[in-house]
C-alpha positions as CSV (number, residue, x, y, z in Angstrom):
1,X,109.9,126.2,90.8
2,X,112.0,129.2,92.0
3,X,108.8,131.1,92.8
4,X,107.3,128.3,94.9
5,X,110.5,127.9,96.9
6,X,110.6,131.7,97.5
7,X,107.0,131.5,98.6
8,X,107.8,128.8,101.1
9,X,110.8,130.6,102.5
10,X,108.9,133.9,102.8
11,X,105.9,132.2,104.5
12,X,108.3,130.6,106.9
13,X,109.6,134.0,107.8
14,X,106.2,135.7,107.9
15,X,104.2,132.9,109.6
16,X,104.2,134.4,113.1
17,X,103.2,137.8,111.7
18,X,100.3,136.4,109.7
19,X,99.1,134.2,112.5
20,X,99.0,137.2,114.8
21,X,96.8,139.0,112.3
22,X,94.3,136.2,112.2
23,X,90.9,137.4,113.6
24,X,88.6,136.5,110.7
25,X,86.7,134.3,110.1
26,X,87.8,132.7,113.4
27,X,90.5,134.2,115.6
28,X,92.5,131.0,116.0
29,X,95.9,132.3,115.0
30,X,96.7,129.7,112.3
31,X,96.3,131.4,108.9
32,X,100.1,131.7,108.4
33,X,100.7,128.2,109.6
34,X,98.0,126.8,107.3
35,X,99.3,128.8,104.3
36,X,102.8,127.5,104.9
37,X,101.7,123.9,105.2
38,X,99.7,124.2,102.0
39,X,102.5,125.8,100.1
40,X,104.9,123.2,101.3
41,X,102.6,120.5,100.0
42,X,102.4,122.3,96.7
43,X,106.1,122.6,96.4
44,X,106.6,118.9,97.3
45,X,104.3,117.8,94.4
46,X,106.0,120.2,92.0
47,X,109.5,118.8,93.0
48,X,108.2,115.3,92.6
49,X,107.0,116.0,89.0
50,X,110.2,117.8,88.2
51,X,112.4,115.0,89.5
52,X,110.6,112.7,87.1
53,X,111.2,115.0,84.1
54,X,114.8,114.9,82.9
55,X,114.2,117.3,80.0
56,X,115.8,120.6,80.2
57,X,117.2,122.7,83.0
58,X,115.1,122.9,86.1
59,X,113.9,126.4,85.6
60,X,113.4,126.2,81.8
61,X,110.7,123.5,81.8
62,X,107.3,124.4,80.3
63,X,105.3,126.3,82.9
64,X,102.1,124.3,82.9
65,X,103.4,120.9,84.3
66,X,104.9,122.8,87.2
67,X,101.9,125.1,87.8
68,X,99.5,122.2,87.5
69,X,101.6,120.2,90.1
70,X,101.6,123.2,92.4
71,X,97.8,123.4,92.2
72,X,97.3,119.7,92.6
73,X,99.7,119.5,95.6
74,X,98.0,122.5,97.3
75,X,94.6,121.0,96.8
76,X,95.6,117.6,98.3
77,X,97.5,119.2,101.2
78,X,95.4,122.2,101.9
79,X,95.1,123.2,105.6
80,X,92.2,125.4,106.8
81,X,90.0,127.6,104.6
82,X,93.0,129.7,103.8
83,X,94.8,126.7,102.4
84,X,91.9,125.8,100.1
85,X,91.7,129.4,98.9
86,X,95.5,129.3,98.1
87,X,94.9,126.1,96.1
88,X,92.4,128.0,94.0
89,X,94.8,130.8,93.4
90,X,97.4,128.2,92.1
91,X,94.7,126.5,90.1
92,X,93.9,129.9,88.4
93,X,97.6,130.2,87.4
94,X,97.7,126.6,86.2
95,X,94.6,127.0,84.0
96,X,96.0,130.2,82.5
97,X,99.3,128.6,81.5
98,X,97.9,125.5,79.7
99,X,98.6,126.8,76.2
100,X,101.5,129.2,76.9
101,X,104.0,130.0,79.6
102,X,103.7,132.7,82.2
103,X,103.6,136.0,80.3
104,X,102.1,139.4,81.0
105,X,99.0,138.3,79.2
106,X,98.6,134.9,80.9
107,X,99.3,136.4,84.3
108,X,96.4,138.9,83.8
109,X,94.2,135.9,82.9
110,X,95.5,133.9,85.9
111,X,94.6,136.6,88.5
112,X,91.1,137.1,87.1
113,X,90.5,133.4,86.9
114,X,91.8,132.9,90.5
115,X,89.5,135.5,91.8
116,X,86.5,133.8,90.1
117,X,87.5,130.4,91.5
118,X,87.9,131.7,95.0
119,X,84.6,133.4,95.0
120,X,82.9,130.4,93.6
121,X,84.2,128.1,96.3
122,X,82.8,130.1,99.2
123,X,79.3,129.8,100.5
124,X,79.3,133.4,101.9
125,X,81.9,135.7,100.3
126,X,82.9,138.6,102.5
127,X,84.5,141.8,101.2
128,X,87.5,143.4,103.0
129,X,89.3,140.0,102.9
130,X,91.6,138.1,100.5
131,X,88.7,138.3,98.0
132,X,88.9,142.1,97.7
133,X,92.6,142.1,97.5
134,X,92.8,139.5,94.8
135,X,90.2,141.4,92.8
136,X,92.2,144.6,93.1
137,X,95.4,142.8,92.0
138,X,93.7,141.3,89.0
139,X,92.2,144.6,88.0
140,X,95.5,146.4,88.2
141,X,97.3,143.8,86.2
142,X,94.6,143.9,83.6
143,X,94.9,147.6,83.0
144,X,98.7,147.8,83.3
145,X,99.8,149.8,80.3
146,X,103.1,147.9,79.8
147,X,102.7,144.4,78.3
148,X,105.8,142.8,79.8
149,X,105.6,140.3,82.6
150,X,107.8,142.3,85.0
151,X,105.5,145.3,84.8
152,X,102.3,143.3,85.1
153,X,103.4,141.3,88.2
154,X,104.6,144.5,89.8
155,X,101.4,146.3,89.1
156,X,99.4,143.4,90.6
157,X,101.5,143.1,93.7
158,X,101.5,146.9,94.4
159,X,97.7,147.1,94.0
160,X,97.4,144.1,96.4
161,X,99.5,145.9,99.0
162,X,97.3,149.0,98.8
163,X,94.2,146.9,99.0
164,X,95.6,145.0,102.0
165,X,96.0,148.3,103.9
166,X,92.4,149.2,103.2
167,X,91.1,145.9,104.6
168,X,91.6,147.3,108.1
169,X,88.8,149.7,107.6
170,X,86.5,147.6,105.3
171,X,85.6,144.8,107.8
172,X,84.3,145.6,111.2
173,X,86.1,142.8,113.0
174,X,89.5,143.9,111.5
175,X,88.8,147.5,112.3
176,X,88.0,146.6,115.9
177,X,91.2,144.6,116.2
178,X,93.3,147.1,114.4
179,X,94.7,144.6,111.9
180,X,94.7,143.8,108.2
181,X,93.3,140.6,106.8
182,X,95.6,137.7,107.5
183,X,94.7,135.7,104.4
184,X,95.3,138.7,102.2
185,X,98.6,139.3,103.9
186,X,99.6,135.8,102.9
187,X,98.4,136.4,99.3
188,X,100.7,139.4,99.1
189,X,103.6,137.2,100.1
190,X,102.9,135.0,97.1
191,X,102.5,138.0,94.7
192,X,105.7,139.6,96.0
193,X,107.5,136.3,95.6
194,X,106.7,136.3,91.9
195,X,107.9,139.9,91.6
196,X,111.2,138.9,93.1
197,X,111.7,136.0,90.7
198,X,110.7,138.0,87.6
199,X,112.5,141.3,88.3
200,X,115.3,140.2,90.6
201,X,114.3,142.7,93.2
202,X,112.2,141.9,96.3
203,X,109.5,144.5,97.1
204,X,109.8,146.3,100.4
205,X,106.6,146.1,102.4
206,X,105.5,147.3,105.8
207,X,105.4,144.7,108.7
208,X,101.8,144.3,109.6
209,X,101.7,143.8,113.4
210,X,98.7,142.9,115.4
211,X,97.4,145.8,117.5
212,X,97.4,144.0,120.8
213,X,96.6,147.1,122.8
214,X,93.1,147.4,121.2
215,X,90.3,145.5,122.8
216,X,88.9,142.7,120.6
217,X,85.3,141.7,121.0
218,X,84.8,138.0,120.2
219,X,82.1,135.6,120.5
220,X,82.3,132.8,123.0
221,X,80.8,129.5,121.9
222,X,78.7,127.6,124.4
223,X,79.1,124.3,122.5
224,X,82.2,122.6,121.2
225,X,82.9,123.4,117.6
226,X,85.2,121.7,115.1
227,X,87.1,122.5,112.0
228,X,86.3,119.7,109.5
229,X,88.1,119.2,106.3
230,X,88.2,116.4,103.7
231,X,88.6,115.6,100.1
232,X,86.0,114.1,97.8
233,X,86.5,112.0,94.7
234,X,83.9,110.9,92.2
235,X,81.3,113.6,92.9
236,X,79.0,115.3,90.4
237,X,79.2,119.0,90.2
238,X,75.4,119.4,90.8
239,X,75.7,117.3,94.0
240,X,78.6,119.5,95.2
241,X,76.4,122.6,95.0
242,X,74.1,120.8,97.4
243,X,77.0,119.9,99.7
244,X,77.9,123.6,100.0
245,X,74.4,124.4,101.1
246,X,74.3,121.5,103.5
247,X,77.6,122.5,105.1
248,X,76.4,126.1,105.3
249,X,73.4,124.8,107.3
250,X,75.6,123.1,109.7
251,X,78.1,125.9,110.4
252,X,80.2,128.7,108.8
253,X,83.5,129.3,107.1
254,X,82.3,126.9,104.3
255,X,84.6,126.4,101.4
256,X,84.0,123.7,98.8
257,X,86.6,123.9,95.9
258,X,87.4,121.8,92.9
259,X,91.0,120.8,92.1
260,X,90.4,120.9,88.3
261,X,91.0,117.1,88.0
262,X,87.7,115.8,89.3
263,X,88.4,116.1,93.0
264,X,87.0,118.5,95.6
265,X,88.1,119.9,99.0
266,X,85.6,120.8,101.6
267,X,86.0,122.9,104.8
268,X,83.5,123.9,107.5
269,X,83.5,125.1,111.2
270,X,80.6,123.4,112.9
271,X,79.4,121.7,116.1
272,X,78.4,118.4,114.5
273,X,81.6,117.1,112.9
274,X,79.9,113.7,112.2
275,X,77.1,115.3,110.2
276,X,79.7,117.3,108.2
277,X,81.5,114.1,107.2
278,X,78.2,112.4,106.4
279,X,77.3,115.3,104.1
280,X,80.5,114.6,102.1
281,X,79.7,110.9,102.0
282,X,76.4,111.7,100.4
283,X,78.1,113.1,97.3
284,X,81.2,111.0,96.7
285,X,84.1,109.1,98.1
286,X,85.6,110.9,101.1
287,X,89.2,110.7,102.1
288,X,91.8,112.7,104.0
289,X,89.4,113.6,106.8
290,X,90.8,116.2,109.3
291,X,89.0,117.3,112.4
292,X,90.4,119.9,114.7
293,X,88.8,121.2,117.9
294,X,88.1,125.0,117.9
295,X,88.8,126.6,121.2
296,X,85.6,127.6,123.0
297,X,87.1,131.0,123.9
298,X,88.5,132.7,120.9
299,X,90.4,135.3,122.8
300,X,92.3,135.6,126.0
301,X,91.2,137.9,128.8
302,X,93.1,140.9,127.4
303,X,91.4,140.6,124.0
304,X,94.5,139.2,122.3
305,X,93.6,136.3,119.9
306,X,94.2,132.9,121.4
307,X,97.1,130.9,120.3
308,X,96.9,128.1,117.7
309,X,94.5,125.5,118.7
310,X,95.6,122.0,119.5
311,X,93.9,118.6,119.3
312,X,94.2,118.0,115.6
313,X,93.1,114.5,114.6
314,X,93.2,113.0,111.1
315,X,91.4,110.1,109.5
316,X,93.8,109.1,106.8
317,X,91.7,106.2,105.4
318,X,89.2,106.7,102.6
319,X,85.5,106.3,103.1
320,X,83.9,104.7,100.1
321,X,80.5,106.3,99.8
322,X,79.1,104.3,97.0
323,X,76.4,105.6,98.4
324,X,76.4,107.1,101.8
325,X,73.5,104.7,102.5
326,X,75.8,101.7,102.0
327,X,78.2,103.1,104.6
328,X,75.6,104.1,107.2
329,X,73.2,101.2,106.5
330,X,75.9,98.6,106.9
331,X,76.5,99.8,110.4
332,X,72.8,100.1,111.1
333,X,72.2,96.5,109.9
334,X,75.0,95.2,112.0
335,X,73.6,96.6,115.2
336,X,69.9,96.4,114.5
337,X,68.0,93.8,116.4
338,X,70.6,93.8,119.2
339,X,69.3,97.0,121.0
340,X,66.5,96.2,123.3
341,X,65.7,99.5,125.0
342,X,67.4,102.9,125.6
343,X,69.8,102.9,128.5
344,X,72.2,105.4,129.9
345,X,75.3,103.5,128.9
346,X,76.2,101.0,126.1
347,X,79.3,99.2,125.0
348,X,80.1,98.9,121.3
349,X,82.8,96.2,120.5
350,X,84.5,95.6,117.2
351,X,84.9,91.9,116.7
352,X,85.9,89.4,114.0
353,X,84.7,85.8,113.9
354,X,81.4,84.2,115.0
355,X,82.8,82.9,118.3
356,X,84.3,86.2,119.3
357,X,81.1,88.0,118.4
358,X,79.1,85.7,120.6
359,X,81.5,86.2,123.5
360,X,81.1,90.0,123.3
361,X,77.4,89.8,122.9
362,X,77.2,87.5,126.0
363,X,79.0,90.2,127.9
364,X,76.4,92.8,127.0
365,X,78.1,94.6,124.2
366,X,76.7,95.5,120.8
367,X,79.0,94.1,118.2
368,X,80.2,95.8,115.0
369,X,81.6,93.2,112.6
370,X,85.2,93.6,111.3
371,X,85.2,90.6,109.0
372,X,86.3,93.1,106.3
373,X,88.6,96.0,106.9
374,X,86.7,98.4,109.1
375,X,86.2,102.0,107.8
376,X,86.2,105.0,110.1
377,X,82.8,106.1,108.7
378,X,81.2,102.7,109.5
379,X,82.4,102.9,113.2
380,X,81.1,106.5,113.4
381,X,77.7,105.6,112.0
382,X,77.5,102.6,114.4
383,X,78.2,104.9,117.4
384,X,75.6,107.4,116.3
385,X,73.0,104.7,115.9
386,X,73.2,103.6,119.5
387,X,70.5,105.1,121.7
388,X,72.7,105.5,124.8
389,X,73.7,108.8,126.3
390,X,77.1,107.3,127.2
391,X,78.9,105.0,124.8
392,X,82.1,103.0,125.6
393,X,83.9,101.7,122.5
394,X,86.2,98.7,122.4
395,X,87.9,99.1,119.1
396,X,90.1,95.9,119.6
397,X,92.8,97.0,117.2
398,X,90.5,97.5,114.2
399,X,91.7,101.1,113.5
400,X,94.8,103.1,114.3
401,X,94.8,105.4,117.3
402,X,94.6,108.7,115.4
403,X,91.6,107.5,113.5
404,X,89.9,106.5,116.7
405,X,90.4,109.9,118.2
406,X,88.9,111.5,115.1
407,X,85.9,109.2,115.2
408,X,85.4,109.9,118.9
409,X,85.5,113.7,118.4
410,X,83.0,113.4,115.5
411,X,80.7,111.2,117.5
412,X,80.4,113.4,120.6
413,X,77.7,115.9,120.9
414,X,75.5,117.6,123.4
415,X,73.4,114.4,123.8
416,X,76.1,111.7,123.8
417,X,79.5,111.2,125.4
418,X,81.8,108.7,123.8
419,X,84.8,107.1,125.4
420,X,87.2,105.0,123.3
421,X,89.0,102.4,125.4
422,X,92.6,101.3,124.8
423,X,91.9,97.7,123.6
424,X,94.3,96.8,120.9
425,X,93.1,93.2,120.5
426,X,90.0,91.2,121.1
427,X,91.6,89.5,124.1
428,X,92.1,92.9,125.7
429,X,88.6,93.8,124.8
430,X,87.2,90.7,126.5
431,X,89.3,91.5,129.6
432,X,87.8,95.0,129.7
433,X,84.3,93.8,129.2
434,X,84.6,91.3,132.0
435,X,84.9,94.2,134.6
436,X,82.2,96.4,133.0
437,X,79.7,97.6,135.5
438,X,76.8,99.7,134.4
439,X,76.2,100.7,138.0
440,X,79.4,102.7,138.2
441,X,79.6,106.3,136.9
442,X,80.9,106.3,133.3
443,X,84.3,107.7,134.1
444,X,85.0,105.1,136.8
445,X,83.6,102.3,134.5
446,X,85.8,103.4,131.6
447,X,88.9,103.7,133.9
448,X,88.4,100.2,135.3
449,X,87.9,98.7,131.9
450,X,90.9,100.5,130.5
451,X,93.0,99.2,133.4
452,X,91.9,95.7,132.7
453,X,92.7,96.1,129.0
454,X,96.1,97.7,129.7
455,X,97.1,95.0,132.2
456,X,96.4,92.2,129.7
457,X,99.6,91.5,127.7
458,X,98.6,90.2,124.3
459,X,100.2,88.3,121.5
460,X,99.2,86.4,118.4
461,X,100.3,83.3,116.4
462,X,100.1,83.7,112.7
463,X,101.4,82.2,109.5
464,X,103.6,84.3,107.2
465,X,101.8,85.0,103.9
466,X,105.0,86.1,102.1
467,X,108.7,86.6,102.5
468,X,109.4,89.6,104.7
469,X,112.0,91.2,106.9
470,X,111.1,91.4,110.6
471,X,112.9,92.7,113.7
472,X,114.1,89.1,114.4
473,X,115.0,88.2,110.9
474,X,113.5,87.2,107.5
475,X,110.4,84.9,107.4
476,X,109.3,82.8,104.5
477,X,105.8,82.0,103.4
478,X,104.2,79.5,105.7
479,X,106.5,80.2,108.7
480,X,104.9,80.5,112.1
481,X,105.2,84.0,113.5
482,X,104.8,84.9,117.1
483,X,103.9,88.5,117.9
484,X,103.8,90.4,121.2
485,X,101.6,93.3,120.5
486,X,102.4,94.3,116.9
487,X,106.0,93.2,117.0
488,X,107.3,89.8,115.6
489,X,109.4,88.2,118.3
490,X,109.5,84.5,117.1
491,X,110.0,82.9,113.6
492,X,109.8,79.1,113.3
493,X,109.1,76.8,110.3
494,X,106.6,75.0,112.6
495,X,103.7,77.2,113.8
496,X,103.2,75.0,116.8
497,X,106.8,75.4,117.9
498,X,106.5,79.2,117.3
499,X,103.4,79.2,119.6
500,X,105.3,77.4,122.4
501,X,108.2,79.8,122.2
502,X,105.9,82.7,122.1
503,X,104.1,81.5,125.3
504,X,107.5,81.0,127.0
505,X,108.4,84.6,126.2
506,X,105.1,86.0,127.4
507,X,104.9,83.9,130.6
508,X,108.6,84.3,131.4
509,X,107.8,87.7,133.0
510,X,104.8,86.4,134.9
511,X,101.1,85.7,134.5
512,X,98.3,84.0,136.3
513,X,95.6,83.6,133.6
514,X,96.1,82.9,129.9
515,X,93.2,83.3,127.4
516,X,93.5,81.5,124.1
517,X,91.2,82.8,121.3
518,X,91.3,80.2,118.6
519,X,91.1,81.4,115.0
520,X,89.3,79.8,112.0
521,X,92.6,78.7,110.4
522,X,94.1,77.1,113.5
523,X,95.4,73.5,112.9
524,X,93.5,70.8,114.7
525,X,94.9,70.2,118.2
526,X,96.9,73.4,118.3
527,X,95.0,74.8,121.3
528,X,95.4,71.5,123.2
529,X,99.1,71.5,122.5
530,X,99.6,75.0,123.8
531,X,97.5,74.3,126.8
532,X,99.5,71.3,127.7
533,X,102.7,73.3,127.2
534,X,101.5,75.9,129.7
535,X,100.6,73.2,132.2
536,X,104.0,71.5,131.9
537,X,106.1,74.6,132.0
538,X,104.1,77.0,134.1
539,X,102.2,75.0,136.8
540,X,99.5,77.0,138.5
541,X,98.7,79.2,135.5
542,X,95.0,79.0,134.6
543,X,94.1,78.6,130.9
544,X,90.8,79.5,129.3
545,X,90.2,78.5,125.7
546,X,87.5,80.1,123.5
547,X,86.7,79.5,119.8
548,X,87.0,82.9,118.2
549,X,86.7,82.1,114.6
550,X,88.7,85.1,113.6
551,X,90.7,85.3,110.3
552,X,94.4,86.1,110.3
553,X,95.4,85.1,113.8
554,X,95.7,81.3,114.3
555,X,95.5,82.0,118.0
556,X,95.2,85.3,119.9
557,X,96.8,85.2,123.4
558,X,96.0,87.2,126.5
559,X,98.1,87.1,129.7
560,X,96.8,88.6,132.9
């Protein structure tokens, strides 16, 4: 535990230095940031395990439960290819300490095993990087004449420092930039941290600064590229080998690494993020999807590596890939038969309920059913199946915003532009679809539809399924709940009374048109009661009632 805390503290201190060294494999200045995030995840898992273990003093526990937790946490929280590589280093240490604690002998085994795991996870190992430095550290530890742990860890770290200095001349891109390898610099931080814990003395190393005065030649990408990462569960090892080849065919910087407990982490830089995700779905259950946009220009005008990229989006939900065919074919079946002929622009709407589906289809949209919880992979597959060059998506609250951004990024390519509109409910989606005009240019059409959705205040009447605490008090099972957006603002034992109060709240700030979308579970006469209440209390307000058939909401309300 002490070692992992020192590693986090040292990476925090050295993060900017390591980021500035980052020119390989992509000069995106984030290696230090990714190593730190990964090590923090590892430490958090180890602390969680230690908190649940009351036996013994914190630093006198058996080594393996802690090292295994570090490896597990790093694998689950890995960021970037450097993070996955770090998880393999920690896995090597964990595997070496199964039968014994950390000794001079087990540490020798740990470094050699870590080097093997790292090389095995890469589709295209490159010398003059962390691979070479880890090999040199393992070799030095193995031939160390003294058997004690202190001597062995010091020998490994010193050899790594010498090998790190050599990387500047081993790899052309590092030589041209005048820097050492960033990932290897991060590895040295970890090895030095163990020296500090074991010997009580921290090694003194040079500060490896980026040579900003040297001109750096970098490629400039014509097409958008993405860093795609995800975890895979339930995959067979023979299929994972095929995944590594498939990802290598899509892009570069490919890492596919096992966590030692049946799970895998995958990483690739590519232009087709959707295809990269689908490749993972073909071998197992995908979760923890992370898609980041890689800057088109890897360097600024003076040759200095560009700063850390932005635009990170995450799909936190899992994608069950019982077979990737089930995920993709479900979307294909839902939209097949509804596409007549290729057109420049199409609208894809997510809807629940037969009545709501008919309304969206009557408005010219292709409908993706959300009768069951919608998965990100299903929405992505549905978008990719549309023949249109421009696709406007009405998500209607089916997925959280960050997942939608990730789906949009994955769906866009050189042949298709995808715009996700801010419809948080089906009533907002219907308002947007009502002003859709294919004759307008896509940006203007999307803007007009977005304005219509945003100007529609929406609410919902529901029945409480269980006792719960809300922002307006505690509800009991069966209570009527009135929501404005996602917030409960009314609780009443009588759902009809809750609906009337909700309408008073929503119309109290104005409104000319009310849309009531009636759900499958709405009591008989509820829509009529609410319509009468609006007529009596708010004369002049127009009311439109549709049968939606959706589950969950007794009535969905839109106010324009």
